[in-house]
Wavefront OBJ file of the C-alpha trace (Angstrom):
o trace
v 32.002 15.253 -21.000
v 32.015 17.810 -18.494
v 33.727 16.974 -14.962
v 30.540 17.195 -12.982
v 29.041 14.018 -15.270
v 31.505 12.386 -13.166
v 29.841 12.195 -10.089
v 26.376 11.366 -11.840
v 28.467 8.271 -13.444
v 30.209 7.281 -10.352
v 27.267 7.665 -8.427
v 25.008 5.243 -10.553
v 28.105 3.045 -10.406
v 27.870 2.798 -6.739
v 24.217 2.376 -6.812
v 25.168 -0.273 -8.822
v 27.215 -2.082 -6.925
v 25.542 -1.683 -3.791
v 22.270 -3.578 -5.209
v 24.955 -6.270 -6.255
v 26.398 -6.409 -2.952
v 22.657 -6.939 -1.641
v 21.612 -9.353 -3.858
v 24.626 -11.600 -3.590
v 24.068 -11.257 0.604
v 20.633 -12.052 -0.057
v 22.072 -15.679 -2.187
v 24.253 -16.494 0.744
v 21.802 -16.055 3.315
v 19.669 -18.527 2.028
v 22.474 -20.830 0.661
v 21.186 -23.423 3.154
v 17.296 -23.247 3.302
v 15.684 -26.156 2.245
v 12.379 -27.050 0.599
v 10.201 -29.937 0.144
v 9.025 -28.903 -3.564
v 10.916 -27.591 -6.651
v 8.744 -24.330 -6.837
v 9.057 -23.288 -3.094
v 13.149 -23.411 -3.193
v 14.793 -20.418 -3.284
v 16.413 -19.227 -6.473
v 19.857 -17.422 -6.668
v 19.495 -13.821 -8.013
v 21.739 -11.579 -9.990
v 21.195 -7.996 -11.074
v 21.148 -7.402 -14.862
v 22.962 -4.155 -15.149
v 23.348 -1.742 -18.515
v 24.996 0.935 -19.525
v 22.605 4.613 -19.770
v 22.810 6.569 -22.771
v 22.193 10.432 -22.549
v 19.633 11.346 -25.035
v 20.978 14.602 -27.201
v 19.391 16.920 -29.276
v 21.414 17.763 -32.159
v 20.775 19.378 -35.797
v 21.091 17.326 -38.840
v 21.383 18.709 -42.405
v 18.514 20.790 -42.320
v 19.221 22.494 -39.451
v 16.420 20.495 -37.305
v 16.814 18.969 -34.322
v 17.054 14.995 -34.089
v 16.788 13.163 -30.586
v 20.198 11.036 -30.460
v 21.748 9.255 -28.118
v 25.468 9.714 -27.354
v 27.953 6.722 -27.757
v 29.509 7.476 -24.958
v 28.000 5.488 -21.529
v 26.414 8.010 -18.567
v 26.704 5.492 -15.751
v 24.733 2.477 -14.763
v 20.770 1.219 -15.001
v 20.093 -1.342 -13.226
v 17.600 -3.178 -15.216
v 16.073 -5.496 -12.992
v 17.187 -8.927 -10.826
v 16.960 -11.831 -12.481
v 16.775 -15.773 -11.131
v 20.052 -17.983 -12.279
v 18.835 -20.783 -14.315
v 21.387 -23.372 -12.745
v 19.220 -26.532 -11.320
v 18.701 -26.971 -8.456
v 20.132 -29.296 -5.914
v 17.950 -32.241 -5.372
v 19.030 -34.720 -2.149
v 18.230 -38.086 -0.672
v 17.493 -37.327 2.343
v 14.237 -39.141 3.787
v 14.541 -38.531 7.480
v 14.985 -34.633 6.906
v 11.700 -32.627 8.389
v 11.616 -31.103 5.042
v 11.693 -34.286 2.813
v 8.879 -34.762 0.306
v 6.650 -37.769 -0.540
v 9.994 -39.505 -2.531
v 12.173 -38.876 0.347
v 14.274 -35.441 -1.571
v 14.377 -32.462 -0.174
v 15.671 -29.312 -2.380
v 18.344 -27.045 -1.733
v 19.289 -23.566 -3.747
v 21.201 -23.073 -6.931
v 23.601 -21.178 -4.941
v 27.243 -21.454 -5.450
v 29.041 -20.198 -2.114
v 32.362 -19.615 -4.303
v 30.950 -17.829 -7.107
v 28.533 -15.465 -4.394
v 32.160 -14.421 -2.550
v 33.792 -14.116 -5.596
v 30.962 -11.495 -6.555
v 31.008 -10.055 -2.996
v 34.482 -9.200 -3.225
v 34.735 -7.376 -6.740
v 31.334 -5.229 -6.112
v 33.178 -4.402 -3.234
v 36.395 -3.807 -5.267
v 34.285 -1.727 -7.646
v 32.256 0.707 -5.066
v 35.965 1.407 -3.748
v 37.134 2.312 -6.960
v 33.535 4.610 -7.520
v 34.150 5.872 -4.495
v 37.839 6.920 -5.307
v 36.424 8.252 -8.707
v 34.392 10.639 -6.735
v 37.212 11.614 -4.264
v 39.595 12.578 -7.370
v 36.626 14.487 -8.695
v 36.274 16.513 -5.709
v 39.812 17.512 -5.219
v 40.175 18.456 -8.926
v 37.370 21.007 -8.859
v 38.407 22.360 -5.786
v 42.059 22.630 -7.448
v 40.245 24.757 -9.988
v 38.302 26.728 -7.587
v 41.913 27.760 -5.921
v 43.298 28.806 -8.895
v 41.131 31.972 -9.001
v 42.665 33.168 -5.965
l 1 2 3 4 5 6 7 8 9 10 11 12 13 14 15 16 17 18 19 20 21 22 23 24 25 26 27 28 29 30 31 32 33 34 35 36 37 38 39 40 41 42 43 44 45 46 47 48 49 50 51 52 53 54 55 56 57 58 59 60 61 62 63 64 65 66 67 68 69 70 71 72 73 74 75 76 77 78 79 80 81 82 83 84 85 86 87 88 89 90 91 92 93 94 95 96 97 98 99 100 101 102 103 104 105 106 107 108 109 110 111 112 113 114 115 116 117 118 119 120 121 122 123 124 125 126 127 128 129 130 131 132 133 134 135 136 137 138 139 140 141 142 143 144 145 146 147 148
């Protein structure tokens, strides 16, 4: 792996953590939204990450080039954003304007403590990727200075 790959890997990590922070912020913003039916209620969302593999050509025994994936990860890929399966919160509040005919109001399956923990974790991960970029930049600058 070359030093220039570090920029790709750290950049993909920063992108992934940015998406994670945004979905967490959306969950926190909608934590207290109420609905009169299960289908209309906001559900907490989480990003789904995977390690990117780099396809490479390598010769086999007959000197024929075959496509293979390298075992070393080459960054983070966001495969999608999925809704959590946790049950919604049904509260009996017959005087609430959003109450259904049975007197229940449905609230999202957002756990504020979990969301704040995710927010702190993704923020720290983003900062670490920034530090990796800074270090790689300094290493490249020092390498260029060797020729002077």
